[in-house]
N, C-alpha and C positions, 0 to 999 in steps of 0.2 A: 522180216521174210528170213526163215532159218531154215537150214538141211542138215537132217542128222543122217549118217551112215550107219545103219544097224546090221549086223552082221546074225543072218539068218538060219539055221542050219535043219536041212528037210533030208532024214535019211544020216546019210554018209555023209552027203554034199553040203557044201557050206558056201553062201555068196552076199554080197554086199548089197543091202535095200535100202533106199535114199529117199526120206520120209520129208517133203518140202512142206512148210506151212508158216504160221502165226506162233509165235505164242503166247498164250491169254494166260497163264497163269504159272507162277513158280512157288511152289510149297518149302519152305525150310525146315530143317530137322535135323541137322547135323550130317550124320552119316545115311541118314534117310532122306535127303535132299532129293526132290525130281521136278519136273517141269511138265506143262501139258501143252502139244501142239493141237493146232486146229488148222486141215485144209479141207477144200471143195473137189471132191472126186465123182465126176459124172452127174454132176447137180445134187448130190449127195454130202452133209456134212459129215467129217473124219476127226476123230480126235484121240487121241495117243499119249499115254503118260509113260514120260522116261523117267528111270532112277538116275538119278545126275553122275553117280558112280558106278555104273553100270559095265562091265566087262564085255559085255554085247555091243554097245557105241563103239564105231571105230573113229568116227571123228564127228565133230561140230562146227558148219560153218555160216557166216554171218551173210545173207547175200543183201538184205539191204534194210535200213535201220529207221523205224517211224516215230514219231512223237506221238504219246498219248498221254493223260493227265490222269489215268487209273492204274492199280498196282496189277487188277483182277479183269480182265478182260471179257467177261461170261455174257455182256450185252452183246458181243458181234454174234452170238449164237443165231439172233432173230434178224439179221441182216442180210441182205444178198450179196454175192461177191463184188457187184459193181461199186454197193453202198459201202463196204468195205474199204476198198480201195481209194475210196474219195474220202474217208473217214482218218485212214493212217497217212496221207499224204502230206 
């Protein structure tokens, strides 16, 4: 479980929005490095890709570390929230 604090600009205002979820993929490529985070919001799965070196990312914090045996966790897309918790414990 990871939390990414992202700066969001709405008109002239600027605020920090937290996106908390599970890292399902890391994409390498030098300066174009990125990672994908998935969370379930109101029963709907939401995925967001963040560029690793984006100036819009305020902070990244690790909430909980789980043990997995795969590099890409795309198989979590078809699971319920309860099964995901059991799988990553």
